All heavy atoms as TSV, in Angstrom:
chain	resi	resn	atom	element	x	y	z
A	1	MET	N	N	13.363	-20.262	14.902
A	1	MET	CA	C	13.274	-18.817	14.965
A	1	MET	C	C	12.192	-18.369	13.987
A	1	MET	O	O	12.150	-18.795	12.840
A	1	MET	CB	C	14.624	-18.202	14.603
A	1	MET	CG	C	14.592	-16.679	14.585
A	1	MET	SD	S	16.190	-15.964	14.119
A	1	MET	CE	C	17.008	-16.055	15.691
A	2	GLY	N	N	11.295	-17.459	14.399
A	2	GLY	CA	C	10.222	-16.951	13.543
A	2	GLY	C	C	10.731	-15.905	12.569
A	2	GLY	O	O	11.826	-15.378	12.692
A	3	HIS	N	N	9.899	-15.631	11.610
A	3	HIS	CA	C	10.234	-14.614	10.618
A	3	HIS	C	C	9.821	-13.242	11.131
A	3	HIS	O	O	8.738	-13.078	11.674
A	3	HIS	CB	C	9.515	-14.888	9.299
A	3	HIS	CG	C	9.972	-16.145	8.638
A	3	HIS	ND1	N	11.152	-16.219	7.946
A	3	HIS	CD2	C	9.415	-17.375	8.576
A	3	HIS	CE1	C	11.306	-17.437	7.474
A	3	HIS	NE2	N	10.259	-18.159	7.839
A	4	LEU	N	N	10.686	-12.270	10.965
A	4	LEU	CA	C	10.350	-10.897	11.315
A	4	LEU	C	C	9.668	-10.238	10.128
A	4	LEU	O	O	10.023	-10.498	8.977
A	4	LEU	CB	C	11.617	-10.116	11.684
A	4	LEU	CG	C	12.354	-10.594	12.928
A	4	LEU	CD1	C	13.630	-9.798	13.116
A	4	LEU	CD2	C	11.463	-10.465	14.146
A	5	PRO	N	N	8.677	-9.377	10.377
A	5	PRO	CA	C	8.029	-8.696	9.252
A	5	PRO	C	C	9.001	-7.765	8.537
A	5	PRO	O	O	9.873	-7.162	9.156
A	5	PRO	CB	C	6.899	-7.899	9.906
A	5	PRO	CG	C	7.080	-8.002	11.363
A	5	PRO	CD	C	8.131	-9.015	11.653
A	6	LEU	N	N	8.837	-7.689	7.228
A	6	LEU	CA	C	9.677	-6.829	6.408
A	6	LEU	C	C	9.150	-5.405	6.467
A	6	LEU	O	O	7.985	-5.163	6.196
A	6	LEU	CB	C	9.670	-7.325	4.957
A	6	LEU	CG	C	10.441	-6.484	3.952
A	6	LEU	CD1	C	11.934	-6.517	4.282
A	6	LEU	CD2	C	10.196	-6.998	2.553
A	7	GLU	N	N	10.000	-4.467	6.828
A	7	GLU	CA	C	9.637	-3.050	6.839
A	7	GLU	C	C	10.398	-2.368	5.717
A	7	GLU	O	O	11.595	-2.567	5.556
A	7	GLU	CB	C	10.000	-2.411	8.173
A	7	GLU	CG	C	9.227	-3.003	9.332
A	7	GLU	CD	C	9.607	-2.391	10.665
A	7	GLU	OE1	O	10.309	-1.362	10.699
A	7	GLU	OE2	O	9.198	-2.954	11.685
A	8	CYS	N	N	9.673	-1.574	4.906
A	8	CYS	CA	C	10.334	-0.883	3.807
A	8	CYS	C	C	9.517	0.338	3.398
A	8	CYS	O	O	8.367	0.494	3.778
A	8	CYS	CB	C	10.562	-1.809	2.625
A	8	CYS	SG	S	9.051	-2.499	1.942
A	9	ARG	N	N	10.154	1.151	2.586
A	9	ARG	CA	C	9.532	2.369	2.066
A	9	ARG	C	C	9.982	2.518	0.618
A	9	ARG	O	O	11.142	2.310	0.301
A	9	ARG	CB	C	10.008	3.558	2.897
A	9	ARG	CG	C	9.501	4.903	2.436
A	9	ARG	CD	C	10.071	6.026	3.310
A	9	ARG	NE	N	9.738	5.854	4.686
A	9	ARG	CZ	C	8.803	6.552	5.345
A	9	ARG	NH1	N	8.123	7.475	4.727
A	9	ARG	NH2	N	8.564	6.314	6.605
A	10	TYR	N	N	9.038	2.860	-0.259
A	10	TYR	CA	C	9.355	3.085	-1.656
A	10	TYR	C	C	8.752	4.420	-2.060
A	10	TYR	O	O	7.572	4.664	-1.818
A	10	TYR	CB	C	8.785	1.967	-2.536
A	10	TYR	CG	C	8.946	2.241	-4.007
A	10	TYR	CD1	C	10.162	2.020	-4.638
A	10	TYR	CD2	C	7.901	2.750	-4.760
A	10	TYR	CE1	C	10.324	2.283	-5.982
A	10	TYR	CE2	C	8.055	3.012	-6.111
A	10	TYR	CZ	C	9.269	2.779	-6.710
A	10	TYR	OH	O	9.431	3.053	-8.035
A	11	THR	N	N	9.552	5.284	-2.674
A	11	THR	CA	C	9.077	6.591	-3.131
A	11	THR	C	C	9.469	6.781	-4.587
A	11	THR	O	O	10.576	6.437	-4.980
A	11	THR	CB	C	9.695	7.729	-2.292
A	11	THR	OG1	O	9.392	7.507	-0.923
A	11	THR	CG2	C	9.143	9.083	-2.707
A	12	GLN	N	N	8.547	7.325	-5.348
A	12	GLN	CA	C	8.819	7.669	-6.747
A	12	GLN	C	C	8.353	9.105	-6.964
A	12	GLN	O	O	7.280	9.489	-6.497
A	12	GLN	CB	C	8.064	6.735	-7.681
A	12	GLN	CG	C	8.304	7.041	-9.138
A	12	GLN	CD	C	7.654	6.007	-10.044
A	12	GLN	OE1	O	7.404	4.881	-9.640
A	12	GLN	NE2	N	7.384	6.398	-11.262
A	13	ALA	N	N	9.157	9.889	-7.654
A	13	ALA	CA	C	8.803	11.279	-7.974
A	13	ALA	C	C	8.966	11.492	-9.466
A	13	ALA	O	O	9.930	11.016	-10.071
A	13	ALA	CB	C	9.682	12.246	-7.194
A	14	LEU	N	N	8.003	12.210	-10.061
A	14	LEU	CA	C	8.039	12.462	-11.494
A	14	LEU	C	C	7.201	13.700	-11.801
A	14	LEU	O	O	6.052	13.794	-11.343
A	14	LEU	CB	C	7.473	11.249	-12.247
A	14	LEU	CG	C	7.419	11.340	-13.768
A	14	LEU	CD1	C	8.834	11.359	-14.352
A	14	LEU	CD2	C	6.629	10.164	-14.323
A	15	ASN	N	N	7.782	14.628	-12.537
A	15	ASN	CA	C	7.054	15.823	-12.978
A	15	ASN	C	C	6.351	16.563	-11.835
A	15	ASN	O	O	5.206	16.975	-11.954
A	15	ASN	CB	C	6.037	15.466	-14.066
A	15	ASN	CG	C	6.699	14.966	-15.318
A	15	ASN	OD1	O	7.805	15.378	-15.669
A	15	ASN	ND2	N	6.048	14.041	-16.007
A	16	GLY	N	N	7.034	16.703	-10.716
A	16	GLY	CA	C	6.488	17.453	-9.591
A	16	GLY	C	C	5.488	16.697	-8.738
A	16	GLY	O	O	4.907	17.264	-7.819
A	17	ARG	N	N	5.280	15.422	-9.007
A	17	ARG	CA	C	4.364	14.601	-8.206
A	17	ARG	C	C	5.169	13.529	-7.493
A	17	ARG	O	O	6.274	13.182	-7.910
A	17	ARG	CB	C	3.319	13.935	-9.100
A	17	ARG	CG	C	2.468	14.977	-9.822
A	17	ARG	CD	C	1.163	14.452	-10.279
A	17	ARG	NE	N	0.302	14.106	-9.154
A	17	ARG	CZ	C	-0.778	13.346	-9.284
A	17	ARG	NH1	N	-1.114	12.848	-10.451
A	17	ARG	NH2	N	-1.523	13.074	-8.224
A	18	SER	N	N	4.584	12.962	-6.416
A	18	SER	CA	C	5.265	11.891	-5.697
A	18	SER	C	C	4.262	10.825	-5.265
A	18	SER	O	O	3.101	11.120	-4.980
A	18	SER	CB	C	6.010	12.435	-4.478
A	18	SER	OG	O	5.091	12.931	-3.526
A	19	TRP	N	N	4.756	9.579	-5.228
A	19	TRP	CA	C	3.978	8.430	-4.794
A	19	TRP	C	C	4.846	7.662	-3.803
A	19	TRP	O	O	6.028	7.447	-4.041
A	19	TRP	CB	C	3.632	7.534	-5.977
A	19	TRP	CG	C	2.781	8.228	-6.996
A	19	TRP	CD1	C	1.419	8.216	-7.050
A	19	TRP	CD2	C	3.215	9.024	-8.085
A	19	TRP	NE1	N	0.987	8.968	-8.110
A	19	TRP	CE2	C	2.081	9.479	-8.767
A	19	TRP	CE3	C	4.470	9.431	-8.560
A	19	TRP	CZ2	C	2.143	10.294	-9.885
A	19	TRP	CZ3	C	4.526	10.245	-9.678
A	19	TRP	CH2	C	3.378	10.662	-10.326
A	20	GLU	N	N	4.249	7.254	-2.688
A	20	GLU	CA	C	5.030	6.567	-1.658
A	20	GLU	C	C	4.207	5.445	-1.038
A	20	GLU	O	O	3.019	5.608	-0.778
A	20	GLU	CB	C	5.455	7.557	-0.577
A	20	GLU	CG	C	6.299	6.938	0.503
A	20	GLU	CD	C	6.850	7.971	1.461
A	20	GLU	OE1	O	6.123	8.917	1.808
A	20	GLU	OE2	O	8.008	7.810	1.864
A	21	ILE	N	N	4.866	4.310	-0.814
A	21	ILE	CA	C	4.294	3.185	-0.075
A	21	ILE	C	C	5.179	2.979	1.150
A	21	ILE	O	O	6.403	2.871	1.028
A	21	ILE	CB	C	4.297	1.885	-0.904
A	21	ILE	CG1	C	3.447	2.038	-2.152
A	21	ILE	CG2	C	3.838	0.704	-0.066
A	21	ILE	CD1	C	1.971	2.054	-1.913
A	22	VAL	N	N	4.564	2.921	2.321
A	22	VAL	CA	C	5.280	2.653	3.566
A	22	VAL	C	C	4.727	1.342	4.113
A	22	VAL	O	O	3.541	1.251	4.456
A	22	VAL	CB	C	5.100	3.798	4.587
A	22	VAL	CG1	C	5.842	3.485	5.870
A	22	VAL	CG2	C	5.553	5.123	3.994
A	23	ASN	N	N	5.581	0.324	4.162
A	23	ASN	CA	C	5.184	-1.000	4.631
A	23	ASN	C	C	5.755	-1.214	6.023
A	23	ASN	O	O	6.971	-1.221	6.199
A	23	ASN	CB	C	5.702	-2.060	3.656
A	23	ASN	CG	C	5.251	-3.444	4.021
A	23	ASN	OD1	O	4.941	-3.747	5.159
A	23	ASN	ND2	N	5.211	-4.311	3.031
A	24	SER	N	N	4.878	-1.405	6.989
A	24	SER	CA	C	5.306	-1.615	8.376
A	24	SER	C	C	5.640	-3.071	8.646
A	24	SER	O	O	6.119	-3.406	9.726
A	24	SER	CB	C	4.193	-1.183	9.328
A	24	SER	OG	O	3.088	-2.077	9.230
A	25	GLY	N	N	5.362	-3.943	7.694
A	25	GLY	CA	C	5.503	-5.368	7.921
A	25	GLY	C	C	4.195	-5.993	8.376
A	25	GLY	O	O	4.011	-7.198	8.308
A	26	HIS	N	N	3.261	-5.180	8.830
A	26	HIS	CA	C	1.942	-5.645	9.263
A	26	HIS	C	C	0.841	-5.021	8.411
A	26	HIS	O	O	-0.331	-5.242	8.675
A	26	HIS	CB	C	1.718	-5.303	10.732
A	26	HIS	CG	C	2.742	-5.910	11.628
A	26	HIS	ND1	N	2.776	-7.251	11.924
A	26	HIS	CD2	C	3.792	-5.361	12.262
A	26	HIS	CE1	C	3.799	-7.500	12.720
A	26	HIS	NE2	N	4.436	-6.372	12.941
A	27	GLY	N	N	1.220	-4.225	7.444
A	27	GLY	CA	C	0.285	-3.529	6.573
A	27	GLY	C	C	1.019	-2.392	5.889
A	27	GLY	O	O	2.215	-2.194	6.104
A	28	ALA	N	N	0.289	-1.663	5.072
A	28	ALA	CA	C	0.927	-0.596	4.309
A	28	ALA	C	C	0.050	0.654	4.277
A	28	ALA	O	O	-1.171	0.574	4.419
A	28	ALA	CB	C	1.196	-1.058	2.888
A	29	GLU	N	N	0.711	1.786	4.084
A	29	GLU	CA	C	0.040	3.058	3.856
A	29	GLU	C	C	0.555	3.588	2.523
A	29	GLU	O	O	1.731	3.439	2.210
A	29	GLU	CB	C	0.377	4.078	4.937
A	29	GLU	CG	C	-0.095	3.686	6.312
A	29	GLU	CD	C	0.337	4.716	7.347
A	29	GLU	OE1	O	1.548	5.004	7.411
A	29	GLU	OE2	O	-0.536	5.218	8.057
A	30	ALA	N	N	-0.337	4.212	1.753
A	30	ALA	CA	C	0.053	4.780	0.467
A	30	ALA	C	C	-0.250	6.269	0.455
A	30	ALA	O	O	-1.278	6.705	0.991
A	30	ALA	CB	C	-0.695	4.092	-0.662
A	31	PHE	N	N	0.649	7.023	-0.176
A	31	PHE	CA	C	0.532	8.481	-0.229
A	31	PHE	C	C	0.734	8.947	-1.665
A	31	PHE	O	O	1.577	8.418	-2.381
A	31	PHE	CB	C	1.603	9.137	0.650
A	31	PHE	CG	C	1.517	8.731	2.090
A	31	PHE	CD1	C	2.126	7.568	2.536
A	31	PHE	CD2	C	0.836	9.512	3.001
A	31	PHE	CE1	C	2.056	7.185	3.871
A	31	PHE	CE2	C	0.756	9.143	4.339
A	31	PHE	CZ	C	1.370	7.981	4.770
A	32	VAL	N	N	-0.042	9.941	-2.074
A	32	VAL	CA	C	0.151	10.626	-3.351
A	32	VAL	C	C	0.335	12.098	-3.029
A	32	VAL	O	O	-0.522	12.700	-2.365
A	32	VAL	CB	C	-1.046	10.422	-4.307
A	32	VAL	CG1	C	-0.879	11.262	-5.565
A	32	VAL	CG2	C	-1.210	8.951	-4.653
A	33	ASP	N	N	1.451	12.655	-3.435
A	33	ASP	CA	C	1.770	14.062	-3.164
A	33	ASP	C	C	1.639	14.403	-1.673
A	33	ASP	O	O	1.165	15.461	-1.294
A	33	ASP	CB	C	0.880	14.986	-4.002
A	33	ASP	CG	C	1.108	14.792	-5.493
A	33	ASP	OD1	O	2.244	14.464	-5.889
A	33	ASP	OD2	O	0.150	14.973	-6.269
A	34	GLY	N	N	2.049	13.449	-0.815
A	34	GLY	CA	C	2.037	13.659	0.631
A	34	GLY	C	C	0.698	13.418	1.295
A	34	GLY	O	O	0.592	13.472	2.523
A	35	ARG	N	N	-0.342	13.123	0.537
A	35	ARG	CA	C	-1.689	12.887	1.068
A	35	ARG	C	C	-1.934	11.383	1.156
A	35	ARG	O	O	-1.772	10.657	0.170
A	35	ARG	CB	C	-2.722	13.542	0.138
A	35	ARG	CG	C	-4.167	13.292	0.506
A	35	ARG	CD	C	-5.116	13.948	-0.503
A	35	ARG	NE	N	-4.899	13.489	-1.868
A	35	ARG	CZ	C	-5.535	12.457	-2.428
A	35	ARG	NH1	N	-6.413	11.753	-1.735
A	35	ARG	NH2	N	-5.283	12.123	-3.683
A	36	LYS	N	N	-2.320	10.896	2.347
A	36	LYS	CA	C	-2.594	9.465	2.496
A	36	LYS	C	C	-3.819	9.109	1.672
A	36	LYS	O	O	-4.856	9.761	1.770
A	36	LYS	CB	C	-2.830	9.091	3.947
A	36	LYS	CG	C	-2.963	7.577	4.149
A	36	LYS	CD	C	-3.394	7.181	5.530
A	36	LYS	CE	C	-2.346	7.461	6.557
A	36	LYS	NZ	N	-2.730	6.890	7.867
A	37	VAL	N	N	-3.685	8.060	0.828
A	37	VAL	CA	C	-4.792	7.661	-0.028
A	37	VAL	C	C	-5.411	6.325	0.377
A	37	VAL	O	O	-6.571	6.074	0.074
A	37	VAL	CB	C	-4.395	7.656	-1.521
A	37	VAL	CG1	C	-4.119	9.068	-2.002
A	37	VAL	CG2	C	-3.216	6.756	-1.795
A	38	PHE	N	N	-4.652	5.460	1.052
A	38	PHE	CA	C	-5.250	4.241	1.595
A	38	PHE	C	C	-4.317	3.583	2.587
A	38	PHE	O	O	-3.116	3.863	2.623
A	38	PHE	CB	C	-5.645	3.240	0.492
A	38	PHE	CG	C	-4.508	2.570	-0.227
A	38	PHE	CD1	C	-3.837	1.482	0.315
A	38	PHE	CD2	C	-4.117	3.009	-1.487
A	38	PHE	CE1	C	-2.804	0.860	-0.363
A	38	PHE	CE2	C	-3.103	2.393	-2.179
A	38	PHE	CZ	C	-2.442	1.325	-1.613
A	39	THR	N	N	-4.894	2.708	3.406
A	39	THR	CA	C	-4.149	1.773	4.234
A	39	THR	C	C	-4.618	0.384	3.819
A	39	THR	O	O	-5.751	0.205	3.361
A	39	THR	CB	C	-4.390	1.986	5.746
A	39	THR	OG1	O	-5.786	1.833	6.020
A	39	THR	CG2	C	-3.931	3.356	6.194
A	40	ALA	N	N	-3.745	-0.591	3.971
A	40	ALA	CA	C	-4.088	-1.962	3.574
A	40	ALA	C	C	-3.404	-2.945	4.510
A	40	ALA	O	O	-2.303	-2.691	4.994
A	40	ALA	CB	C	-3.661	-2.225	2.140
A	41	GLY	N	N	-4.080	-4.056	4.748
A	41	GLY	CA	C	-3.506	-5.119	5.546
A	41	GLY	C	C	-2.431	-5.858	4.766
A	41	GLY	O	O	-2.199	-5.601	3.579
A	42	PRO	N	N	-1.776	-6.811	5.420
A	42	PRO	CA	C	-0.685	-7.552	4.767
A	42	PRO	C	C	-1.198	-8.518	3.709
A	42	PRO	O	O	-2.346	-8.963	3.748
A	42	PRO	CB	C	-0.044	-8.304	5.938
A	42	PRO	CG	C	-1.144	-8.453	6.936
A	42	PRO	CD	C	-2.001	-7.225	6.793
A	43	GLY	N	N	-0.335	-8.821	2.746
A	43	GLY	CA	C	-0.613	-9.839	1.755
A	43	GLY	C	C	-1.519	-9.404	0.620
A	43	GLY	O	O	-2.062	-10.243	-0.089
A	44	LEU	N	N	-1.664	-8.093	0.434
A	44	LEU	CA	C	-2.545	-7.580	-0.614
A	44	LEU	C	C	-1.765	-6.752	-1.621
A	44	LEU	O	O	-0.793	-6.096	-1.273
A	44	LEU	CB	C	-3.638	-6.694	0.000
A	44	LEU	CG	C	-4.620	-7.386	0.925
A	44	LEU	CD1	C	-5.426	-6.362	1.696
A	44	LEU	CD2	C	-5.528	-8.309	0.127
A	45	ARG	N	N	-2.218	-6.771	-2.860
A	45	ARG	CA	C	-1.702	-5.871	-3.876
A	45	ARG	C	C	-2.852	-4.940	-4.252
A	45	ARG	O	O	-3.937	-5.394	-4.617
A	45	ARG	CB	C	-1.234	-6.630	-5.110
A	45	ARG	CG	C	-0.666	-5.679	-6.171
A	45	ARG	CD	C	-0.200	-6.411	-7.397
A	45	ARG	NE	N	-1.362	-6.955	-8.078
A	45	ARG	CZ	C	-1.329	-8.018	-8.870
A	45	ARG	NH1	N	-0.199	-8.662	-9.059
A	45	ARG	NH2	N	-2.417	-8.446	-9.454
A	46	ILE	N	N	-2.613	-3.650	-4.151
A	46	ILE	CA	C	-3.631	-2.650	-4.444
A	46	ILE	C	C	-3.233	-1.939	-5.739
A	46	ILE	O	O	-2.104	-1.477	-5.869
A	46	ILE	CB	C	-3.734	-1.604	-3.311
A	46	ILE	CG1	C	-3.767	-2.274	-1.929
A	46	ILE	CG2	C	-4.933	-0.690	-3.529
A	46	ILE	CD1	C	-4.843	-3.288	-1.728
A	47	THR	N	N	-4.165	-1.838	-6.668
A	47	THR	CA	C	-3.936	-1.120	-7.922
A	47	THR	C	C	-4.696	0.188	-7.851
A	47	THR	O	O	-5.880	0.202	-7.487
A	47	THR	CB	C	-4.441	-1.947	-9.121
A	47	THR	OG1	O	-3.807	-3.223	-9.095
A	47	THR	CG2	C	-4.120	-1.251	-10.434
A	48	THR	N	N	-4.003	1.292	-8.200
A	48	THR	CA	C	-4.642	2.608	-8.181
A	48	THR	C	C	-4.391	3.325	-9.502
A	48	THR	O	O	-3.528	2.938	-10.279
A	48	THR	CB	C	-4.098	3.506	-7.047
A	48	THR	OG1	O	-2.763	3.892	-7.355
A	48	THR	CG2	C	-4.157	2.824	-5.691
A	49	ASP	N	N	-5.125	4.415	-9.689
A	49	ASP	CA	C	-4.798	5.324	-10.788
A	49	ASP	C	C	-3.732	6.296	-10.275
A	49	ASP	O	O	-3.355	6.232	-9.094
A	49	ASP	CB	C	-6.056	6.024	-11.316
A	49	ASP	CG	C	-6.702	6.993	-10.345
A	49	ASP	OD1	O	-6.102	7.344	-9.289
A	49	ASP	OD2	O	-7.827	7.438	-10.628
A	50	PRO	N	N	-3.205	7.191	-11.099
A	50	PRO	CA	C	-2.138	8.097	-10.658
A	50	PRO	C	C	-2.527	9.024	-9.503
A	50	PRO	O	O	-1.661	9.529	-8.792
A	50	PRO	CB	C	-1.809	8.913	-11.915
A	50	PRO	CG	C	-2.178	8.005	-13.043
A	50	PRO	CD	C	-3.400	7.274	-12.563
A	51	ASP	N	N	-3.830	9.212	-9.272
A	51	ASP	CA	C	-4.272	10.064	-8.169
A	51	ASP	C	C	-4.527	9.286	-6.886
A	51	ASP	O	O	-4.912	9.863	-5.873
A	51	ASP	CB	C	-5.531	10.840	-8.572
A	51	ASP	CG	C	-5.245	11.840	-9.675
A	51	ASP	OD1	O	-4.178	12.498	-9.626
A	51	ASP	OD2	O	-6.068	11.949	-10.597
A	52	GLY	N	N	-4.339	7.964	-6.921
A	52	GLY	CA	C	-4.497	7.148	-5.728
A	52	GLY	C	C	-5.875	6.545	-5.551
A	52	GLY	O	O	-6.142	5.912	-4.533
A	53	ASN	N	N	-6.763	6.713	-6.527
A	53	ASN	CA	C	-8.084	6.082	-6.455
A	53	ASN	C	C	-7.927	4.584	-6.686
A	53	ASN	O	O	-7.279	4.159	-7.648
A	53	ASN	CB	C	-9.024	6.680	-7.513
A	53	ASN	CG	C	-9.235	8.162	-7.295
A	53	ASN	OD1	O	-9.640	8.589	-6.227
A	53	ASN	ND2	N	-8.935	8.946	-8.303
A	54	ILE	N	N	-8.501	3.782	-5.812
A	54	ILE	CA	C	-8.345	2.332	-5.873
A	54	ILE	C	C	-9.127	1.764	-7.055
A	54	ILE	O	O	-10.323	2.012	-7.192
A	54	ILE	CB	C	-8.782	1.682	-4.553
A	54	ILE	CG1	C	-7.854	2.148	-3.429
A	54	ILE	CG2	C	-8.792	0.163	-4.670
A	54	ILE	CD1	C	-8.287	1.724	-2.043
A	55	LEU	N	N	-8.424	1.008	-7.884
A	55	LEU	CA	C	-9.022	0.357	-9.048
A	55	LEU	C	C	-9.267	-1.125	-8.790
A	55	LEU	O	O	-10.128	-1.725	-9.420
A	55	LEU	CB	C	-8.127	0.526	-10.272
A	55	LEU	CG	C	-7.823	1.964	-10.683
A	55	LEU	CD1	C	-6.836	1.981	-11.835
A	55	LEU	CD2	C	-9.100	2.714	-11.026
A	56	GLY	N	N	-8.484	-1.722	-7.889
A	56	GLY	CA	C	-8.652	-3.144	-7.614
A	56	GLY	C	C	-7.750	-3.619	-6.498
A	56	GLY	O	O	-6.798	-2.942	-6.115
A	57	THR	N	N	-8.083	-4.779	-5.954
A	57	THR	CA	C	-7.259	-5.425	-4.935
A	57	THR	C	C	-7.071	-6.885	-5.330
A	57	THR	O	O	-7.924	-7.467	-5.997
A	57	THR	CB	C	-7.906	-5.362	-3.534
A	57	THR	OG1	O	-9.153	-6.056	-3.559
A	57	THR	CG2	C	-8.136	-3.935	-3.088
A	58	ALA	N	N	-5.949	-7.451	-4.934
A	58	ALA	CA	C	-5.678	-8.865	-5.191
A	58	ALA	C	C	-4.914	-9.435	-4.010
A	58	ALA	O	O	-4.087	-8.751	-3.402
A	58	ALA	CB	C	-4.870	-9.027	-6.471
A	59	ARG	N	N	-5.198	-10.667	-3.683
A	59	ARG	CA	C	-4.453	-11.376	-2.628
A	59	ARG	C	C	-3.190	-11.963	-3.224
A	59	ARG	O	O	-3.226	-12.546	-4.299
A	59	ARG	CB	C	-5.279	-12.527	-2.080
A	59	ARG	CG	C	-6.467	-12.114	-1.325
A	59	ARG	CD	C	-7.166	-13.363	-0.788
A	59	ARG	NE	N	-8.356	-12.935	-0.091
A	59	ARG	CZ	C	-9.473	-13.600	-0.068
A	59	ARG	NH1	N	-9.555	-14.769	-0.680
A	59	ARG	NH2	N	-10.510	-13.144	0.575
A	60	TYR	N	N	-2.079	-11.815	-2.525
A	60	TYR	CA	C	-0.906	-12.596	-2.916
A	60	TYR	C	C	-0.478	-13.522	-1.799
A	60	TYR	O	O	0.471	-14.277	-1.938
A	60	TYR	CB	C	0.246	-11.741	-3.457
A	60	TYR	CG	C	0.917	-10.800	-2.503
A	60	TYR	CD1	C	1.962	-11.217	-1.700
A	60	TYR	CD2	C	0.520	-9.476	-2.414
A	60	TYR	CE1	C	2.586	-10.350	-0.832
A	60	TYR	CE2	C	1.144	-8.606	-1.557
A	60	TYR	CZ	C	2.174	-9.048	-0.776
A	60	TYR	OH	O	2.783	-8.178	0.082
A	61	LEU	N	N	-1.229	-13.526	-0.687
A	61	LEU	CA	C	-1.109	-14.530	0.365
A	61	LEU	C	C	-2.506	-15.102	0.606
A	61	LEU	O	O	-3.491	-14.354	0.581
A	61	LEU	CB	C	-0.571	-13.916	1.662
A	61	LEU	CG	C	0.862	-13.393	1.631
A	61	LEU	CD1	C	1.222	-12.737	2.964
A	61	LEU	CD2	C	1.842	-14.509	1.321
A	62	PRO	N	N	-2.639	-16.398	0.826
A	62	PRO	CA	C	-3.961	-17.016	0.930
A	62	PRO	C	C	-4.838	-16.457	2.050
A	62	PRO	O	O	-6.054	-16.435	1.922
A	62	PRO	CB	C	-3.671	-18.491	1.163
A	62	PRO	CG	C	-2.217	-18.679	1.057
A	62	PRO	CD	C	-1.559	-17.346	0.943
A	63	ASP	N	N	-4.232	-16.006	3.138
A	63	ASP	CA	C	-5.038	-15.513	4.267
A	63	ASP	C	C	-5.221	-13.998	4.252
A	63	ASP	O	O	-5.760	-13.422	5.192
A	63	ASP	CB	C	-4.437	-15.964	5.590
A	63	ASP	CG	C	-3.007	-15.486	5.786
A	63	ASP	OD1	O	-2.374	-15.062	4.799
A	63	ASP	OD2	O	-2.521	-15.545	6.929
A	64	ALA	N	N	-4.809	-13.322	3.179
A	64	ALA	CA	C	-4.979	-11.865	3.076
A	64	ALA	C	C	-6.472	-11.539	2.975
A	64	ALA	O	O	-7.256	-12.304	2.412
A	64	ALA	CB	C	-4.242	-11.336	1.859
A	65	ASP	N	N	-6.859	-10.400	3.528
A	65	ASP	CA	C	-8.268	-10.018	3.579
A	65	ASP	C	C	-8.480	-8.696	2.845
A	65	ASP	O	O	-8.112	-7.638	3.355
A	65	ASP	CB	C	-8.693	-9.884	5.043
A	65	ASP	CG	C	-10.150	-9.525	5.205
A	65	ASP	OD1	O	-10.884	-9.426	4.189
A	65	ASP	OD2	O	-10.566	-9.325	6.355
A	66	PRO	N	N	-9.085	-8.734	1.643
A	66	PRO	CA	C	-9.326	-7.484	0.901
A	66	PRO	C	C	-10.176	-6.468	1.664
A	66	PRO	O	O	-10.140	-5.287	1.368
A	66	PRO	CB	C	-10.052	-7.963	-0.371
A	66	PRO	CG	C	-9.589	-9.370	-0.546
A	66	PRO	CD	C	-9.445	-9.905	0.856
A	67	ALA	N	N	-10.916	-6.915	2.667
A	67	ALA	CA	C	-11.710	-5.986	3.494
A	67	ALA	C	C	-10.798	-5.096	4.349
A	67	ALA	O	O	-11.269	-4.113	4.922
A	67	ALA	CB	C	-12.686	-6.747	4.369
A	68	GLN	N	N	-9.507	-5.431	4.420
A	68	GLN	CA	C	-8.565	-4.609	5.193
A	68	GLN	C	C	-7.986	-3.453	4.383
A	68	GLN	O	O	-6.944	-2.915	4.745
A	68	GLN	CB	C	-7.432	-5.482	5.754
A	68	GLN	CG	C	-7.856	-6.405	6.845
A	68	GLN	CD	C	-6.672	-7.130	7.425
A	68	GLN	OE1	O	-5.695	-7.429	6.756
A	68	GLN	NE2	N	-6.751	-7.415	8.712
A	69	VAL	N	N	-8.644	-3.055	3.329
A	69	VAL	CA	C	-8.227	-1.888	2.549
A	69	VAL	C	C	-9.160	-0.746	2.919
A	69	VAL	O	O	-10.378	-0.875	2.852
A	69	VAL	CB	C	-8.311	-2.165	1.034
A	69	VAL	CG1	C	-7.932	-0.915	0.253
A	69	VAL	CG2	C	-7.413	-3.325	0.664
A	70	THR	N	N	-8.571	0.371	3.351
A	70	THR	CA	C	-9.356	1.524	3.769
A	70	THR	C	C	-8.960	2.748	2.955
A	70	THR	O	O	-7.875	3.302	3.159
A	70	THR	CB	C	-9.124	1.818	5.271
A	70	THR	OG1	O	-9.383	0.639	6.015
A	70	THR	CG2	C	-10.023	2.946	5.749
A	71	PRO	N	N	-9.830	3.172	2.018
A	71	PRO	CA	C	-9.543	4.422	1.315
A	71	PRO	C	C	-9.603	5.584	2.300
A	71	PRO	O	O	-10.368	5.549	3.266
A	71	PRO	CB	C	-10.653	4.531	0.280
A	71	PRO	CG	C	-11.289	3.179	0.231
A	71	PRO	CD	C	-11.040	2.539	1.556
A	72	GLN	N	N	-8.848	6.627	2.040
A	72	GLN	CA	C	-8.855	7.787	2.937
A	72	GLN	C	C	-9.636	8.920	2.349
A	72	GLN	O	O	-9.757	9.081	1.188
A	72	GLN	CB	C	-7.427	8.246	3.208
A	72	GLN	CG	C	-6.576	7.159	3.830
A	72	GLN	CD	C	-7.009	6.747	5.218
A	72	GLN	OE1	O	-7.152	7.559	6.114
A	72	GLN	NE2	N	-7.259	5.473	5.388
């Protein structure tokens, strides 16, 4: 039996601001205060500042492709 992709959502709110990651199992979308700030393919870790500006990307799976990060 194959593995099913993991789907999840994480939201954090603090001082009137919100940050959310929505993982479809095939990639992720990130939002700051309800505004989409990037999409990313699977197997990547994206580092941002509090406003969602991308500071860096890292692979945590060998076949992950950093070119699959799209700032909005």
